C-alpha positions, 0 to 999 in steps of 0.5 A, a space after each residue: 059659086 060660094 060668096 067671097 066670105 065663105 070661099 077661098 080668095 080668088 084675087 091675087 094676094 095683096 102686099 099684106 100677105 107678106 113675102 114669107 107667104 109667097 116664098 112658102 107657096 113657091 117652095 111647096 109648089 116646087 116640092 109638089 112637082 119634085 115629089 111627083 117627078 121623082 119616080 118617073 125616070 127612076 122607074 125607067 132606069 130600074 126597068 131591066 131589074 123589074 123585067 127579070 124580077 117580074 118576067 115582063 116583056 118589052 110591051 109590059 115595060 112600056 106599059 109600066 112607064 105609060 101607066 103613070 103618064 096616061 092618066 096624068 095626060 088624060 086627067 090634067 085638064 079636068 084636075 085643073 078645072 077641079 082646082 078652079 072650082 073647088 080650090 087649088 089647095 084641096 086639089 094639091 092635097 088630094 093629089 098628094 094623097 092619091 100619089 101616096 096610095 099609088 106608091 103603097 100599091 107599088 111597094 107591095 107589087 108582085 106582078 106587072 099588072 099591080 105595078 101598072 095599077 100603082 103607077 096609074 094611081 100616082 099618075 092621077 095624083 100627079 095630074 092633080 098636082 101639076 096644074 095646082 102647083 102652077 096655079 098656086 104660083 100664078 095666084 100669089 105672083 101676078 107680076 109676069 117678071 117675078 112669075 117667070 123666076 118662080 116658074 124657072 124654080 118650079 122647072 128646076 124642081 121638076 128637073 131635080 126630081 128627074 135627076 135624083 130619081 135614077 140615082 136614089 133608085 140605083 142605090 136602093 136597087 143595089 142594096 135591096 128589092 126594087 120595090 123599095 124605090 117607091 118608099 122615098 116618094 111616099 115619105 116625101 109626099 106625106 111630109 109635103 102634104 102635112 106642110 101644105 095643109 098647114 101653110 097654103 092658102 086656098 084659091 079658086 077661079 074668078 068665074 063660075 065653072 062646072 065639070 066637063 064630063 063629055 069632054 073628059 070622056 072623049 079626052 080619055 078615049 083619044 089619048 088612051 086609044 093613041 098610046 095603046 095603038 102605038 104600043 100594041 102596033 109594035 107587037 101585034 102588028 099595025 093591021 091587027 084588029 085591036 090596033 086599028 080599033 084603038 087608032 080609029 077610036 083615038 081619031 074619033 075621040 079627038 075629033 069629038 073632043 074638039 067639037 064638044 069643047 067648041 060647043 060647051 058653055 064651060 069647056 075643059 079646054 077652051 079652044 080660044 086659047 089657041 087663038 094665041 099664036 104664042 100659046 099654040 106654039 108653046 103647046 106644040 113645042 112642049 109636046 114635041 120636046 117631051 116626046 123626044 126627051 122622055 123617049 130618049 131617056 127610055 132608049 138610053 136606059 135600055 141601051 146602057 142596061 142591055 148593051 153595057 150591062 150597067 147597074 141601075 145606079 150606073 144608068 142613073 149616073 150616066 143619065 144625070 146630065 139629061 135633067 141635071 142641067 135643068 137644076 143647075 142652070 134653073 136660076 140662070 135661066 130665070 134671070 136670062 128670061 128677063 134680059 133676053 126674050 123667052 122665045 130666043 132662049 127657047 129656040 136656042 135650047 131646042 137647037 142645042 138639044 137637037 144637036 145633042 140628040 143627033 150626036 148620039 149617032 156616034 154611040 157604038 156598042 163599046 162607047 165609053 162612059 166619058 164620051 157618052 156623058 159629054 154627048 148626053 150633056 149637050 142634050 141636057 143643056 139644050 133641055 135646060 135652056 128650053 123648059 122654063 121658057 116654054 112654060 113661061 110663054 104659055 102662061 104669059 100668052 094669056 090673061 091672068 084669069 086663065 092662068 090655071 087653064 093655061 097651066 093645065 093645058 101646058 101640063 097636058 101637052 107635056 104628058 101627052 108627049 111624055 106618053 108617046 115617047 116611050 111608046 114610039 121609041 119602044 117600037 123603034 127599038 124593037 123593030 130596028 133591032 130585029 131588022 138589023 140583027 140577021 146582018 150582024 149575026 151573019 158577020 159574027 162568026 157564029 154557026 148557023 145553028 147559033 145564029 138561029 138560036 139567038 134570032 129566035 130568042 130575040 124574036 120571042 123575048 124582044 129587046 130584053 133578050 140582051 139580059 138573057 143571052 149569057 144564060 141562053 147561049 153560054 158557048 158563044 156569049 161574046 159573039 152573040 152579045 156583040 151582034 145583039 149590041 151592034 143591032 141595038 145600037 143601030 136602033 138607038 141611032 134611029 131613035 136619036 134621029 127621031 128625037 133630034 129632028 123632032 127638037 129641030 122641028 120644034 125650034 122651027 115651030 117656035 120661030 114661026 109661032 112665038 118668035 124671038 123678038 121682044 114681046 110688047 109690054 104686059 097690059 090688062 086684058 078684057 074679060 072676054 078676050 084672049 091675048 094675042 101672041 106675046 102678050 102677058 096677062 
């Protein structure tokens, strides 16, 4: 490892660096995560427009979303290690550069494949940005209480990106081509990179590390196989050869990954991290919560677009509460974490969010915007209360020297849950809509011939048939759309049950593994040990 004289600092900065440097680092960390998450939900709400422009199937739309999330999830741990090895600032700037290239590819896209390639490149950039931003914060703010407030701001910046993305993209789509939705992200990434190159101070891990190539390859196999199997299983059938092969590869890859990491002298994911009950609980809760959150955003985007025929801007406005409360309540949550236990705040948020998701069973095809906004707001408040505590618990459960690894592992679980959300909820929407459609068509008053035409269209196109019913069945548009809307709403109810029960199960996991009582006071950790649950490093 390079000597301290020729390498970035590995120790937390002293008071001589001044509060301005700390503030600038936190601001740039927040800018980095804001930029990386700006297009995530923004792309989701633009999917109906992209579907018509690119003639994409439901499976293709799921891949547009997961093309971003998959490389993010698969490469987060490696990028965290790269940051520890070569410098967090360098990793941060490299992530922004890759993000810019991905946006440029999407800006010129003429096919689903090219959009997926661009999304994948931005995903790789995000994989570099997420652990780097958290590690930069951990480096300049070693004090757990102050770090909790900074992480709350980081979480709020993430939520701000998720909140503004749909609204900004809605305005863009309303006035020009969908391709331009990637321009704001590109411009902001360039500006952030310039500021980061000038302001940030680099840092590395205290101990020597090396890249874990076998672990990385097995992680890619496991994550990609799982998501590919779920998506393809919904269209090709769960017994089809490619689906079975993908799921078997995922299982073998996951088992191989654990074995390799246990035996590695420098593992990408140190399995000792999971000897901390608090860290293990936070990891599980993070995956389940993001699975529910991103999956419900995907389902609601399709519901408002295909059943309500809302514009991209209208969809963005209707979904603003899901992530908007994370921004509004971020500073309050940061203060609350120092007054009540993060575990109690986390459990409260998960319960409120789970109730909000379950309340979506009240949605009908004709549910008004006001009623929908109230229910979505309950979900948003729950997510706002839960997100910052999850990250803080994961970071504080381990010694300070493992902060970068904890950040990467926490973000990896976040992205794995995010990848599975659209994949699983897309399958649920398709299968449930097809299963309930015949019954709604039979009571719609349509002739048998028209019923067959509608069923054939939905079976061939998938849930995106809602965008074509008016064109394909002009003589019976109202009845056909009503039957389709009722079927899709039934499917949304199933998604709400999956998401709501998932968040309530996450609350039980949090109580069991993290607890809601105050943690013991932070103390120094032995170099070779991992703190037990609740200890802050």
